[in-house]
All heavy atoms as an XYZ file, in Angstrom:
737
protein
N       0.838     -1.174      0.000
C       0.000      0.000      0.000
C       0.888      1.244      0.000
O       1.817      1.350      0.778
C      -0.899     -0.019      1.242
C      -1.913      1.090      1.234
S      -2.967      1.201      2.713
C      -3.551     -0.438      2.929
N       0.626      2.204     -0.878
C       1.416      3.425     -0.936
C       1.016      4.357      0.193
O      -0.043      4.205      0.800
C       1.198      4.148     -2.283
O      -0.157      4.593     -2.336
C       1.501      3.266     -3.466
N       1.857      5.326      0.441
C       1.563      6.299      1.487
C       0.258      7.037      1.183
O      -0.528      7.311      2.086
C       2.720      7.273      1.624
N       0.019      7.348     -0.088
C      -1.208      8.078     -0.423
C      -2.443      7.227     -0.126
O      -3.468      7.738      0.324
C      -1.199      8.534     -1.873
C      -2.373      9.423     -2.140
C      -3.463      9.144     -2.883
C      -2.601     10.735     -1.596
N      -4.358     10.192     -2.852
C      -3.847     11.176     -2.065
C      -1.859     11.559     -0.744
C      -4.372     12.419     -1.725
C      -2.406     12.804     -0.413
C      -3.644     13.214     -0.909
N      -2.363      5.921     -0.353
C      -3.482      5.048     -0.023
C      -3.777      5.069      1.472
O      -4.931      5.008      1.887
C      -3.224      3.608     -0.499
C      -3.414      3.446     -1.966
N      -2.363      3.347     -2.830
C      -4.547      3.394     -2.713
C      -2.822      3.227     -4.058
N      -4.148      3.261     -4.014
N      -2.758      5.158      2.283
C      -2.951      5.235      3.733
C      -3.671      6.524      4.101
O      -4.542      6.541      4.971
C      -1.619      5.137      4.462
C      -0.999      3.748      4.343
C       0.354      3.644      4.999
N       0.281      3.977      6.419
C       1.290      4.465      7.110
N       2.453      4.675      6.528
N       1.165      4.728      8.385
N      -3.307      7.622      3.442
C      -3.953      8.909      3.702
C      -5.416      8.854      3.285
O      -6.298      9.323      4.011
C      -3.205     10.037      2.959
C      -1.803     10.181      3.541
C      -3.971     11.348      3.041
C      -0.851     10.922      2.672
N      -5.677      8.264      2.131
C      -7.063      8.109      1.673
C      -7.874      7.311      2.691
O      -9.020      7.659      2.985
C      -7.106      7.409      0.320
C      -6.661      8.272     -0.835
C      -6.690      7.511     -2.149
O      -6.242      6.343     -2.170
O      -7.163      8.095     -3.142
N      -7.283      6.267      3.227
C      -7.974      5.444      4.227
C      -8.316      6.271      5.472
O      -9.415      6.177      6.009
C      -7.129      4.234      4.625
C      -7.054      3.190      3.523
O      -7.880      3.253      2.583
O      -6.158      2.323      3.602
N      -7.360      7.075      5.919
C      -7.600      7.920      7.095
C      -8.759      8.866      6.820
O      -9.671      9.021      7.639
C      -6.324      8.719      7.474
C      -6.641      9.830      8.459
C      -5.264      7.796      8.039
N      -8.763      9.501      5.659
C      -9.815     10.467      5.347
C     -11.181      9.805      5.164
O     -12.210     10.412      5.430
C      -9.437     11.273      4.107
C      -8.250     12.217      4.302
C      -7.843     12.845      2.978
C      -8.587     13.292      5.320
N     -11.199      8.589      4.713
C     -12.468      7.864      4.558
C     -13.051      7.412      5.898
O     -14.251      7.289      6.046
C     -12.266      6.647      3.666
C     -12.201      6.990      2.212
C     -12.281      5.727      1.348
N     -12.191      6.081     -0.038
C     -11.105      5.905     -0.785
N     -10.037      5.340     -0.285
N     -11.112      6.269     -2.054
N     -12.190      7.172      6.865
C     -12.626      6.598      8.129
C     -12.901      7.641      9.214
O     -13.433      7.304     10.262
C     -11.573      5.609      8.640
C     -11.384      4.421      7.735
C     -10.173      3.593      8.128
O      -9.533      3.828      9.142
N      -9.841      2.621      7.298
N     -12.518      8.880      8.981
C     -12.646      9.888     10.031
C     -13.406     11.110      9.534
O     -13.390     11.433      8.359
C     -11.260     10.305     10.518
C     -10.511      9.132     11.109
C      -9.332      9.560     11.873
N      -8.599      8.400     12.368
C      -7.346      8.446     12.722
N      -6.676      9.554     12.653
N      -6.752      7.353     13.164
N     -13.998     11.797     10.474
C     -14.711     13.037     10.203
C     -13.717     14.198     10.198
O     -12.812     14.243     11.035
C     -15.783     13.244     11.284
C     -16.519     14.527     11.146
N     -17.422     14.771     10.139
C     -16.481     15.645     11.896
C     -17.916     15.989     10.272
N     -17.365     16.538     11.338
N     -13.872     15.140      9.277
C     -13.000     16.312      9.186
C     -13.803     17.548      9.598
O     -14.543     18.106      8.793
C     -12.439     16.497      7.751
C     -11.580     17.752      7.667
C     -11.644     15.276      7.316
N     -13.676     17.989     10.853
C     -14.430     19.156     11.297
C     -13.818     20.497     10.882
O     -14.512     21.508     10.885
C     -14.449     19.029     12.816
C     -13.287     18.175     13.153
C     -13.033     17.297     11.966
N     -12.531     20.507     10.505
C     -11.911     21.793     10.178
C     -10.628     21.594      9.383
O      -9.999     20.536      9.452
C     -11.580     22.551     11.467
C     -11.608     24.067     11.299
O     -11.699     24.553     10.145
O     -11.540     24.765     12.313
N     -10.263     22.628      8.642
C      -8.972     22.710      7.962
C      -8.374     24.050      8.367
O      -9.031     25.095      8.243
C      -9.121     22.625      6.426
C      -7.781     22.826      5.742
C      -9.747     21.301      6.019
N      -7.147     24.042      8.877
C      -6.502     25.255      9.375
C      -5.330     25.646      8.493
O      -4.439     24.833      8.223
C      -6.021     25.039     10.809
C      -7.104     24.688     11.819
C      -6.469     24.389     13.180
C      -8.119     25.807     11.941
N      -5.344     26.903      8.063
C      -4.262     27.454      7.244
C      -3.562     28.530      8.075
O      -4.201     29.494      8.500
C      -4.801     28.067      5.929
C      -3.677     28.699      5.126
C      -5.538     27.017      5.117
N      -2.259     28.375      8.324
C      -1.552     29.363      9.136
C      -1.164     30.595      8.330
O      -1.139     30.583      7.097
C      -0.309     28.606      9.592
C      -0.031     27.670      8.459
C      -1.391     27.270      7.934
N      -0.861     31.623      9.061
C      -0.391     32.865      8.461
C      -0.035     33.824      9.580
O       0.161     33.421     10.718
N       0.009     35.100      9.234
C       0.300     36.086     10.267
C      -0.619     37.284     10.109
O      -1.131     37.558      9.020
C       1.774     36.508     10.261
C       2.224     37.201      9.006
C       2.216     38.584      8.918
C       2.672     36.473      7.916
C       2.639     39.223      7.765
C       3.106     37.098      6.760
C       3.084     38.481      6.684
N      -0.846     37.975     11.214
C      -1.676     39.168     11.215
C      -0.743     40.357     11.027
O       0.094     40.649     11.880
C      -2.477     39.296     12.526
C      -3.333     40.556     12.503
C      -3.334     38.052     12.731
N      -0.880     41.000      9.879
C      -0.045     42.149      9.516
C      -0.707     43.422     10.034
O      -1.821     43.744      9.649
C       0.106     42.198      7.997
C       1.019     43.308      7.514
O       1.580     44.053      8.347
O       1.172     43.429      6.286
N      -0.018     44.120     10.915
C      -0.543     45.362     11.483
C       0.286     46.566     11.032
O       0.009     47.687     11.446
C      -0.558     45.283     13.008
C      -1.412     44.154     13.540
C      -1.337     44.057     15.059
N      -1.912     42.833     15.560
C      -3.210     42.603     15.714
N      -4.072     43.528     15.391
N      -3.636     41.445     16.181
N       1.291     46.327     10.196
C       2.204     47.389      9.776
C       1.623     48.195      8.614
O       1.301     47.647      7.554
C       3.545     46.801      9.338
C       4.257     46.083     10.468
O       4.013     46.440     11.634
O       5.042     45.167     10.175
N       1.496     49.493      8.820
C       1.107     50.433      7.769
C      -0.186     50.062      7.048
O      -0.339     50.295      5.855
C       2.245     50.594      6.762
C       3.526     51.104      7.400
C       4.667     51.221      6.413
O       4.411     51.466      5.229
O       5.818     51.077      6.852
N      -1.118     49.462      7.759
C      -2.442     49.168      7.204
C      -3.476     49.726      8.178
O      -3.289     49.666      9.394
C      -2.664     47.653      6.978
C      -1.782     47.141      5.858
C      -2.441     46.858      8.235
N      -4.574     50.279      7.654
C      -5.567     50.860      8.571
C      -6.289     49.815      9.423
O      -6.704     50.099     10.540
C      -6.549     51.558      7.631
C      -6.313     50.983      6.285
C      -4.909     50.484      6.263
N      -6.410     48.600      8.887
C      -7.056     47.506      9.597
C      -6.116     46.302      9.525
O      -5.559     46.026      8.459
C      -8.410     47.158      8.932
C      -9.050     45.955      9.589
C      -9.349     48.353      8.951
N      -5.910     45.579     10.626
C      -5.044     44.391     10.560
C      -5.501     43.428      9.464
O      -6.693     43.213      9.266
C      -5.194     43.763     11.947
C      -5.596     44.893     12.828
C      -6.452     45.790     11.973
N      -4.527     42.851      8.758
C      -4.817     41.958      7.645
C      -4.176     40.597      7.906
O      -3.013     40.512      8.285
C      -4.250     42.537      6.325
C      -4.487     41.592      5.168
C      -4.850     43.901      6.037
N      -4.966     39.522      7.696
C      -4.422     38.171      7.811
C      -3.732     37.826      6.498
O      -4.331     37.913      5.428
C      -5.531     37.157      8.099
C      -5.026     35.744      8.179
C      -4.302     35.315      9.285
C      -5.250     34.849      7.162
C      -3.812     34.016      9.361
C      -4.780     33.546      7.227
C      -4.056     33.134      8.330
N      -2.477     37.437      6.579
C      -1.683     37.067      5.399
C      -1.423     35.558      5.457
O      -0.556     35.097      6.192
C      -0.353     37.800      5.384
C      -0.459     39.296      5.536
C      -0.482     39.983      4.212
N      -0.435     41.429      4.415
C      -1.121     42.279      3.691
N      -1.882     41.843      2.724
N      -1.033     43.564      3.920
N      -2.192     34.759      4.699
C      -2.005     33.302      4.753
C      -0.657     32.880      4.189
O      -0.162     33.463      3.223
C      -3.152     32.756      3.910
C      -3.599     33.884      3.058
C      -3.233     35.153      3.769
N      -0.062     31.897      4.814
C       1.203     31.308      4.390
C       1.038     29.795      4.490
O       1.405     29.188      5.493
C       2.355     31.788      5.278
C       2.579     33.275      5.267
C       3.065     33.777      3.927
O       3.873     33.150      3.273
N       2.541     34.914      3.502
N       0.473     29.151      3.473
C       0.138     27.727      3.584
C       1.328     26.783      3.423
O       1.294     25.833      2.657
C      -0.900     27.541      2.473
C      -0.519     28.555      1.446
C       0.012     29.729      2.220
N       2.394     27.047      4.173
C       3.547     26.146      4.166
C       3.208     24.843      4.879
O       3.772     23.794      4.581
C       4.739     26.819      4.842
C       5.204     28.125      4.199
C       6.230     28.816      5.089
C       5.760     27.855      2.825
N       2.291     24.938      5.836
C       1.763     23.785      6.569
C       0.263     23.978      6.645
O      -0.200     25.058      6.988
C       2.331     23.707      8.004
C       1.699     22.571      8.778
C       3.824     23.569      7.990
N      -0.485     22.950      6.315
C      -1.935     22.980      6.453
C      -2.325     21.806      7.339
O      -1.811     20.703      7.172
C      -2.630     22.890      5.072
C      -4.127     22.759      5.230
C      -2.284     24.109      4.220
N      -3.202     22.071      8.288
C      -3.653     21.024      9.209
C      -5.093     20.653      8.895
O      -5.975     21.512      8.904
C      -3.543     21.491     10.660
C      -2.137     21.683     11.104
N      -1.488     22.891     11.054
C      -1.244     20.802     11.609
C      -0.251     22.745     11.517
N      -0.082     21.487     11.860
N      -5.318     19.382      8.626
C      -6.661     18.847      8.446
C      -7.031     18.242      9.798
O      -6.492     17.207     10.191
C      -6.712     17.793      7.325
C      -8.110     17.219      7.186
C      -6.228     18.387      6.002
N      -7.918     18.923     10.520
C      -8.310     18.470     11.855
C      -9.304     17.325     11.700
O     -10.303     17.444     10.994
C      -8.925     19.635     12.655
C      -9.337     19.175     14.041
C      -7.943     20.801     12.746
N      -9.003     16.223     12.358
C      -9.850     15.036     12.302
C     -10.574     14.853     13.630
O     -10.207     15.480     14.630
C      -8.990     13.800     12.012
C      -8.088     13.877     10.782
C      -7.112     12.721     10.767
C      -8.935     13.907      9.522
N     -11.578     13.983     13.653
C     -12.246     13.706     14.920
C     -11.303     13.049     15.923
O     -11.521     13.101     17.124
C     -13.504     12.870     14.721
C     -13.254     11.602     13.920
O     -12.113     11.341     13.523
O     -14.232     10.873     13.675
N     -10.214     12.463     15.435
C      -9.168     11.913     16.294
C      -7.833     12.165     15.611
O      -7.498     11.542     14.618
C      -9.375     10.425     16.524
N      -7.081     13.133     16.108
C      -5.784     13.460     15.519
C      -5.877     14.553     14.468
O      -6.935     15.128     14.227
N      -4.742     14.811     13.852
C      -4.623     15.873     12.858
C      -3.740     15.371     11.726
O      -2.702     14.752     11.967
C      -3.976     17.142     13.475
C      -3.794     18.230     12.446
C      -4.785     17.646     14.661
N      -4.145     15.640     10.501
C      -3.333     15.326      9.336
C      -2.544     16.583      8.990
O      -3.129     17.636      8.726
C      -4.242     14.908      8.184
C      -3.679     14.050      7.085
C      -3.059     12.773      7.615
C      -4.760     13.724      6.075
N      -1.218     16.504      9.066
C      -0.352     17.660      8.802
C       0.197     17.535      7.390
O       0.904     16.573      7.074
C       0.790     17.693      9.822
C       1.783     18.822      9.602
C       2.910     18.742     10.615
N       4.003     19.612     10.281
C       4.443     20.600     11.047
N       3.889     20.829     12.211
N       5.459     21.344     10.655
N      -0.107     18.503      6.542
C       0.395     18.563      5.175
C       1.416     19.690      5.123
O       1.074     20.846      5.400
C      -0.736     18.843      4.180
C      -1.743     17.729      3.967
C      -2.695     17.627      5.133
C      -2.507     17.943      2.692
N       2.665     19.351      4.818
C       3.741     20.346      4.858
C       4.513     20.378      3.551
O       4.918     19.353      3.023
C       4.696     20.023      6.007
C       5.815     21.026      6.166
C       6.679     20.756      7.381
O       6.390     19.815      8.150
O       7.660     21.488      7.557
N       4.711     21.588      3.043
C       5.518     21.795      1.847
C       6.988     21.641      2.236
O       7.452     22.285      3.173
C       5.260     23.201      1.294
O       6.040     23.432      0.164
N       7.714     20.765      1.554
C       9.105     20.488      1.910
C       9.995     20.573      0.672
O       9.521     20.736     -0.441
C       9.258     19.100      2.579
C       8.536     19.065      3.908
C       8.776     17.996      1.682
N      11.290     20.385      0.905
C      12.257     20.481     -0.195
C      12.331     21.927     -0.658
O      12.428     22.845      0.138
N      12.233     22.112     -1.936
C      12.207     23.461     -2.522
C      10.750     23.901     -2.687
O      10.399     24.565     -3.648
C      12.914     23.442     -3.874
C      14.358     23.043     -3.829
C      15.246     24.232     -3.626
O      14.943     25.323     -4.086
N      16.353     24.047     -2.941
N       9.908     23.478     -1.760
C       8.458     23.717     -1.778
C       7.796     23.017     -2.960
O       6.753     23.427     -3.434
C       8.131     25.216     -1.772
C       8.769     25.937     -0.619
C       9.800     26.848     -0.813
C       8.373     25.680      0.688
C      10.401     27.495      0.255
C       8.960     26.316      1.763
C       9.976     27.217      1.529
O      10.561     27.857      2.592
N       8.416     21.946     -3.442
C       7.855     21.193     -4.561
C       7.502     19.766     -4.154
O       7.197     18.934     -4.993
C       8.820     21.180     -5.744
C      10.151     20.519     -5.418
O      10.412     20.236     -4.241
O      10.934     20.288     -6.357
N       7.522     19.506     -2.845
C       7.171     18.187     -2.332
C       6.207     18.352     -1.167
O       6.184     19.392     -0.510
C       8.423     17.450     -1.862
C       9.410     17.182     -2.970
C      10.699     16.600     -2.419
O      10.724     16.054     -1.330
N      11.766     16.722     -3.185
N       5.413     17.325     -0.933
C       4.444     17.368      0.143
C       4.712     16.231      1.123
O       4.744     15.067      0.740
C       3.026     17.231     -0.424
C       1.877     17.293      0.571
C       1.803     18.679      1.214
C       0.564     16.964     -0.135
N       4.915     16.599      2.386
C       5.065     15.604      3.441
C       3.750     15.560      4.207
O       3.211     16.597      4.586
C       6.208     15.985      4.376
N       3.229     14.361      4.415
C       1.963     14.202      5.117
C       2.187     13.276      6.305
O       2.747     12.197      6.152
C       0.885     13.615      4.177
C      -0.439     13.492      4.904
C       0.743     14.463      2.918
N       1.751     13.735      7.491
C       1.899     12.932      8.709
C       0.626     13.023      9.534
O      -0.023     14.063      9.554
C       3.051     13.452      9.566
C       4.412     13.280      8.953
C       5.514     13.725      9.889
N       5.439     15.173     10.093
C       5.786     15.787     11.212
N       6.232     15.106     12.238
N       5.711     17.085     11.326
N       0.317     11.962     10.214
C      -0.758     11.968     11.193
C      -0.129     12.330     12.532
O       0.803     11.664     12.989
C      -1.418     10.591     11.254
C      -2.697     10.476     12.062
C      -3.757     11.442     11.558
C      -3.214      9.049     12.021
N      -0.579     13.444     13.135
C       0.000     13.939     14.383
C      -1.096     14.087     15.436
O      -2.288     14.006     15.130
C       0.741     15.280     14.161
C       1.930     15.094     13.230
C      -0.189     16.350     13.609
N      -0.674     14.341     16.665
C      -1.611     14.461     17.787
C      -2.318     15.813     17.839
O      -3.468     15.895     18.247
C      -0.869     14.236     19.106
C      -0.323     12.829     19.267
C      -1.431     11.819     19.470
O      -2.387     12.122     20.202
O      -1.339     10.722     18.898
N      -1.577     16.891     17.458
C      -2.152     18.227     17.612
C      -1.584     19.184     16.561
O      -0.598     18.897     15.895
C      -1.862     18.768     19.016
O      -0.469     18.886     19.198
N      -2.212     20.342     16.469
C      -1.782     21.392     15.541
C      -0.526     22.056     16.091
O      -0.486     22.465     17.248
C      -2.910     22.445     15.363
C      -2.429     23.618     14.528
C      -4.138     21.797     14.747
N       0.501     22.159     15.244
C       1.752     22.779     15.655
C       2.478     23.321     14.430
O       2.465     22.700     13.371
C       2.649     21.761     16.356
O       3.936     22.286     16.538
N       3.108     24.462     14.593
C       3.919     25.032     13.517
C       5.399     24.865     13.809
O       6.242     25.449     13.135
C       3.577     26.522     13.334
C       2.142     26.790     12.887
C       1.868     28.279     12.848
C       1.874     26.156     11.539
N       5.725     24.065     14.811
C       7.108     23.813     15.174
C       7.900     23.248     14.017
O       7.408     22.426     13.252
N       9.108     23.734     13.866
C       9.984     23.250     12.813
C       9.839     23.981     11.492
O      10.578     23.716     10.557
N       8.896     24.925     11.409
C       8.725     25.700     10.177
C       9.437     27.031     10.372
O       8.982     27.896     11.129
C       7.235     25.911      9.832
C       7.098     26.692      8.538
C       6.522     24.572      9.745
N      10.567     27.186      9.703
C      11.444     28.337      9.909
C      10.728     29.670      9.704
O      10.937     30.620     10.449
C      12.650     28.236      8.978
C      13.672     29.318      9.184
C      14.883     29.165      8.274
O      15.086     28.071      7.716
O      15.611     30.145      8.130
N       9.883     29.760      8.702
C       9.191     31.023      8.409
C       8.434     31.527      9.639
O       8.540     32.684     10.014
C       8.222     30.858      7.230
C       7.384     32.081      6.989
C       7.902     33.157      6.279
C       6.097     32.171      7.484
C       7.141     34.296      6.071
C       5.327     33.301      7.280
C       5.850     34.367      6.574
N       7.660     30.654     10.274
C       6.853     31.077     11.418
C       7.711     31.369     12.634
O       7.394     32.273     13.418
C       5.779     30.034     11.725
C       4.767     29.921     10.621
C       4.724     28.796      9.817
C       3.895     30.959     10.349
C       3.812     28.699      8.784
C       2.980     30.872      9.308
C       2.936     29.741      8.521
N       8.795     30.647     12.793
C       9.721     30.937     13.890
C      10.327     32.327     13.699
O      10.465     33.086     14.651
C      10.805     29.865     13.965
C      10.274     28.511     14.410
C      11.282     27.382     14.289
O      12.402     27.613     13.782
O      10.940     26.256     14.715
N      10.667     32.669     12.462
C      11.227     33.991     12.156
C      10.208     35.090     12.409
O      10.532     36.131     12.986
C      11.716     34.048     10.693
O      12.710     33.037     10.505
C      12.290     35.405     10.352
N       8.975     34.885     11.983
C       7.923     35.883     12.210
C       7.775     36.153     13.698
O       7.720     37.312     14.123
C       6.570     35.419     11.603
C       5.419     36.279     12.106
C       6.610     35.445     10.086
N       7.726     35.105     14.500
C       7.540     35.281     15.942
C       8.740     35.931     16.615
O       8.585     36.724     17.538
C       7.223     33.940     16.597
C       5.828     33.448     16.263
C       5.469     32.159     16.969
O       6.369     31.332     17.216
O       4.285     31.977     17.252
N       9.953     35.600     16.147
C      11.165     36.111     16.793
C      11.554     37.510     16.328
O      12.063     38.295     17.116
C      12.339     35.158     16.526
C      12.203     33.817     17.220
C      13.281     32.836     16.794
O      14.201     33.221     16.036
O      13.208     31.663     17.212
N      11.321     37.824     15.054
C      11.896     39.042     14.483
C      10.892     40.132     14.118
O      11.293     41.189     13.652
C      12.715     38.671     13.242
C      13.885     37.752     13.571
C      14.687     37.355     12.349
O      14.467     37.930     11.267
O      15.540     36.458     12.480
N       9.614     39.876     14.300
C       8.622     40.900     13.953
C       7.625     41.046     15.100
O       7.605     40.279     16.040
C       7.843     40.510     12.671
O       6.954     39.431     12.963
C       8.774     40.143     11.532
N       6.775     42.051     14.957
C       5.692     42.248     15.913
C       4.407     41.579     15.431
O       3.364     41.698     16.078
C       5.432     43.752     16.118
C       6.597     44.440     16.818
O       7.283     43.766     17.603
O       6.800     45.635     16.575
N       4.480     40.896     14.286
C       3.297     40.251     13.728
C       2.903     39.029     14.553
O       3.741     38.350     15.136
C       3.545     39.833     12.272
C       3.788     41.012     11.353
O       3.218     42.096     11.624
O       4.533     40.874     10.379
N       1.614     38.765     14.576
C       1.072     37.644     15.325
C       0.800     36.476     14.382
O       0.170     36.635     13.348
C      -0.233     38.092     15.968
C      -1.004     37.033     16.684
C      -2.345     37.550     17.188
O      -2.652     38.740     17.029
O      -3.090     36.723     17.728
N       1.287     35.276     14.722
C       1.011     34.078     13.952
C      -0.388     33.587     14.351
O      -0.726     33.555     15.524
C       2.072     32.980     14.213
C       1.689     31.686     13.525
C       3.438     33.458     13.731
N      -1.191     33.236     13.343
C      -2.564     32.806     13.599
C      -2.967     31.762     12.559
O      -2.231     31.521     11.588
C      -3.508     33.997     13.535
N      -4.129     31.161     12.761
C      -4.685     30.191     11.804
C      -6.029     30.696     11.300
O      -6.812     31.249     12.059
C      -4.916     28.832     12.469
C      -3.685     28.046     12.675
N      -2.927     28.125     13.803
C      -3.070     27.146     11.880
C      -1.888     27.315     13.711
N      -1.955     26.697     12.550
N      -6.282     30.471     10.027
C      -7.601     30.709      9.448
C      -8.284     29.373      9.319
O      -7.664     28.379      8.939
C      -7.491     31.382      8.085
N      -9.561     29.349      9.620
C     -10.325     28.116      9.563
C     -11.061     28.034      8.227
O     -11.572     29.011      7.725
C     -11.338     28.127     10.716
O     -12.193     27.028     10.627
């Protein structure tokens, strides 16, 4: 069975209540804060667990893992936003 077949099985057997796309809230030089999506990682929230879809390599490959919870750990872009800017990292549902 290929990895994609395993993912299909997970999606067929579980309920998907939400899909979360991360990004940041841009408050710089805008009259109203703007959410700027950065879909480097997308979380498919399941009734049990989370399917993490992450752009890897030169952003031309997709890594998919079943994880316990939503996390942006290990994604350099979001770590940089949190450490070097005043922007807030958030998720859009």
